[in-house]
N, C-alpha and C positions, 0 to 999 in steps of 0.2 A: 811453767813445767820444770818438773826439777827428776833427777835423777833418784834422788835421796831426799826420804820427806824427812821433816824434822817435827819431831815430838814433843807436845807441851807445850805447841801452838797453840791449841784448843781447847776445851773442855769439851768432854763424851758422856752422854748421858746412853745406861748399859739395858737396853731390854731383854729380856728373856723370850723367849718362843719356841713353844710343846708343838711337836708336830701330831703324833697324839700322845693320848692318857698311856703312861706306864713307861715310859723312855723321854729323857730329854733329849732335845737336839740343839741349832746352832742358838749363838748367842749374836745378837749382833748391837754394832755402835751407834746413834745416826749425829749427825752433827752440820746446819748447816747455817751457813757465818756469808755477811756483801762486807763490800769494802776491795781495796787489790788486794792479787795474789800475786807469794811472791812468780819472780818471771821465769822466761826457759831457761831451761839446764844448756848453759853452752858449749860442752860439748860433744854436740850431735852434728856432723859435718858433711853435707848432702856434696853427692859427687852425678858426675855427665851421668844423665840419661840411659836406661834399655829401655829402646822401644822397635812395640807389636802392633801393626794396625792404630787401630785408634788410642792406644795404650803408652803413656809413659810410665816409667817404676824410673824413679831417683834411687838409687841407695843411700843407705843414711849409716857415715860414722862410727863411733865411739870413740871417743879416744883415752877414758879413763879403765878401767880396771873392770874385764869381763867375766863372771864367777861363772863356775862350771854349773849348769842349770842339777837339781836332783830333783827335777818334776816329769813326769808321765802325762804324756796328754790323752786324751779323749779314745781317738780314735783305737795308739797304743791301750792302753787299759781295758776298751769294748773287746778288741782283737784276744787280747792274752786272757778272757775272762774276768779279771782283778776287777771289773769297777762295773755295775750294774746300773740301772735306770730301768724305772718304772711307776705305774700310774697309781699315782698318789690313795686310792681304793684298795693295793695288793700292801701296803707299807707294811704289815704286819707279820708278812712274809721273810719281811726282812731284816725284821730286829737282832742288833747282836746279840748274842748270848751273854749271861753274866752265871758267876760262879751258883746262885742261887735256882739257876733254867736249865741245873741236871748235867749229864756228859759229854755235850756236846762242845765244852766250853775251851776250844781250840783256836780259837780268834778270828774264825773266819764266819760270817754272817748264812746262819741256817735255818732254815724255815721251822718257826717251833710250835710246839703242841700249845696253844693259849688261845681267847676269845682275841679275832681281828676286830679292829675299833672302825668303822670305816664312815668319811666323813664324806664320800663320795669322790668319784674324778671332779677333775677341773684340767677344763682347757690351757690356764697356765701356768695349772703344777705339775712339776713329773715329780721323783722321790730318786733321789741315788744313792748309794752308798758305795765309797772303795776300798775294796780290801786288799787292796796292795800295798806294799813295801813303804811306795815314796806315796808322796802329796802328789795332789794330781792338779792339772791347771788345765779352768774351761775358759775358754773368750766366747764373747756373745757373737754370736752369729753364727757356730757350733752347730749342725745340724743330728737332732737325734731322730732315727725314723721306726714307725710301728705304734705301739699302745692304739688307742682310741686318733689321734691323728699325726701327724710327722710332727716335730717342734723346733724349734730353734731357741738357744739358752742369750737369758737377756740382758744378762752383766758377767763379764768375766769376774773371776774367785779364785779360790785354791781351797782342796778338801786335804784334809791331814790325812798320813797313811790310815790305815785300819779304822776309818770312821767312824760313826753308826749311823743310821742313813741320815740323809741331809732335804729341807726342802727344798728345792731345783725351780728358778722361778724362769721359766719359759713363756713362750708364745708361738700359737698356733701359724702351721703355716700352709695346713691343708683343711681349707674354711669349708670344703665339703663332705666330711667323715668322721663321724662321732660312732663308731664302731667294731669290736678288736681286729689288727689285724693277726698280732702274735704278745701275748702278757707281758714279754721284754724289749725293747728296743736294741738298737742297733746304730752304729755310723753311718754316714749319711753316703756310703762303699765298699766296695769289696774290694777293690784295690788301688792303691796309692795315685792310680795315675787320672782318674774318675771323683780322683776327693770334692769334694765343694762344702765351704761354709755360701751363706746368704750373701749374697754381692753389694755392695757398697748402702745404694738409694734402700733395701729391706733394710741393710744391718742401722741404720741410722734412725731409724723407723721403731727399733726394740730398744737403742739405747736411747735417743734422745726426748722421743715423744713418747715410749712410753706407752702404747696405743695399741690394742690390738687389733682397733679396725686400720690402726692406719698401716699395721704391717698387713692385713689382708689386702687393702689396697695397694699396697706397693708390692706384694704378691705376684698378683692382678696385673701389673703393668707391666714385671720384669718379666716374666710367661709372656705375653702378649708382645712385647717388645723382643723378643728372644725369638719369638715364632716371626718377628715382623724382620727377622734383619734379613741379609743375603746371603744364601748358602755359599759355600765356598767353592772353586771348582779350580778343576786343574791347570797349571802354567798351562799357556796356550791354549786353551776348549775355550772358545764364543759364551760370557752367560747368557743361555736363556732365559724366556720369562716361563715366571713356577707359577703355578696356585697357592695363594699365603694358606699356611694354615691355622687355623682357626685355636681360641683356647677350648672352646667346649672339643672341638675333633682330639683332642690329647686324652679324655678317655677320664681323666684326674685333674682337681684342683692343688696336687700333690705339687710346692715347688720344687723336691725333689725329688718328683718322677719323672717332672716338667725338664729338668733341668740334665735328666740323664737319657732319656727319650735323642734316641741317636741323632736323630733333626738338629737338634740343640746339640746335644754335647760336641759336631761336627762342629757348628759354627762356634761355641765354645775354645776347640782346641785351635782352630783357624785364626779368633786374636789372639791369641796367646802364643803361636806358634811362632815365632822367635821367639822367645824367652824360655817354653817344654822341650821344644826341638834339641834343643842344647844346657838338656836343663845344671845334666853335672858338670858343665865346666862354665854356665853362670857361677853355680853354684860354690868349684870353687875358686872365682875371680873374689866372689865375696866374701867369702872366707880369707881369702889372700888380704882385702883390704879392709877385713876386721867391718865387715856391716854388720848394726845390730836390726836395721830396717830397708823401708822404705817409704816416699812421700809417692802418691800417684798421683796422675792426671787424664782425665779421660775427654777427650776433640778437644785439648786444649785449654781446658779447664783443672786444677787444682783441687782434687774434693775430702781426700784420707791420706793420713798417715797411719801406721802400724810399727811398734819401731820395743826390738823386746831386751833382755838382758844381757845376750849375750848371742854369737854366732849359730847356737849351734841350736839353740829356738826356731830363731826365726828358719835355718833349709827345714827344720820338721812341720814347719808349719808351710814353708815355702808353696808346693803346689796346689792346697786348698785355697791357702789367699791366692795364687795369681786368676788360678782359676775362675775365684770373684771377683778377682778385676776384670775381667777378661769379658763376664757375663754384662758386668757394668757397660762397659766399653759396646757392647751389641743395639745400647739404647739409642734410641733418635734423638738430634740434641742438635743444636749452637754447635757450629765446629771453632775454635775460638785459634788464634795465633800460638804458637808452641810455646810453655812458658822455660824460662832460662832457669839454670840452679840455682842464681838468686833471686828470684823468684819464688823455685821450694824452698830454698833457704828461711827463706823471710817468713812462708807458710808456717813453718817447723817453729824458727825465732815469734814471732808474734806475742804478745804477751797478752797470759790467758786474762787478768784483771776481771771485776765481777762479784761472783756471788760462787759458796764453791762448798758442796751436796757428801757427808763421808759415810759411810758404812762399813760393816765389817765380821769377821768372827776373831775377837777377841786372843793375840799371839797368836794370831794366824793369819789375820791377812785384813788392808785398808783401802779399797776401793773408793777414788775421790772423784768427782765431777766437777771441772771445772767450768764453767761458762764466762763468753764476752758475749758481744755481740755479734762477730764472726764469725767463732766458731764453738765448738764444747770440744774438753779435751778427757779423757777420761783415764786414769792412773790406778795401775792392781802393784797394790805394795805389799810381798811379803813379810812380813812380823816371824818365823817359826824363825828358832837357831840358826844363828849363824846364815841368814840369811835375806838381812836387814837391807832390801835397794826394791829398783823400782821393776815385777817382771816385765810386765807387758805397757804401752802406753796408745790408745789413737788419739786422734786428733780427725776431727771431723768441719767438713764448713759448711753452715746454717746454711737452708734455705726458708725464706717468711718462718712464718710463726709458727715457734715452738708447743705441743698438744704438751699439756702434765699427763700426768698417774691419773688413767683412769682406772675403777671399779673392776674387782677380775670380772669373767664370766666364769656360770658353773654348771655346769649337768649333770646332774642328780637319777 
């Protein structure tokens, strides 16, 4: 796992992908390589953990340079109205005007009077346009709600400022609905305090398995586990027996809506209480330590790591990341002895070795998957001018056989 990739190590084949006739979109390069992969970056150091219930978060600090982040996040872009997401069938209304298209050539994507080309809405595809003047950072596991189903972003990527519409790879996290709630999508929550990504067990199914069925199965298990978890009780009050709420009783199959249910949200808040009640103090301490990420342990088992290029990005994603980790800690499972700082450092530093898969957008970003026997590492590198560095790294502990890519599900 390297904080800076080395251009020239691999050869790339460039594939042009057109989203619809009449305009060009995302260009992807892809490579698969076997054999040893460069060792872990040695400048990351793990600190003593922050504890909250079944959750341990080990801050990760970076000894090298920390570039200022030029990116906006999905939540920031949607809130400002500069980032728009919609179903694939509505893509014609988001085409960016060109000089030949008349008086609306102000650089903003407007509806245009031209025939729309419909290929049909698809479970695993949405369309996104970034009208902001900053590049947009998207993380695997981020939720967009609305359209015909709530979706989760499948891969990290960077979308340039003022981009044409892009084909956004997603997975459905609401298997019971295929009727339009609203034509455009919003962020997963109205306020930062309720912000949520899918939890690691669901996120891994999208990133590692790349299987819609696996994502649906993990969503069902995550919702059921959260409902079965004991409800929080005030200090000094005895816990009383209560009836377990079933998944069916929620009246929704949406992961986002289930996690925003008042009873479930209270459990997530309680699981993250030690971190979130002193959020500003925790973030201030992380800034002082130049922390750029965390290694995550649930019930004593190290399961995940998220690392960013700078402390500011970590702080901007902090609430939704911590809540996703807290949701994971609600699941039943075997409890292990608490890992040490050395254990967390070993997880972070373990050589990736094995195979690499790389995709990207020429001159914008490269997204690499580094596979080993015990873990899979995902590295998002920015290739934009002045940003030749790794923006986000995820490391996932692998469990059992990993299912490889299956065909997309299409609804017409």
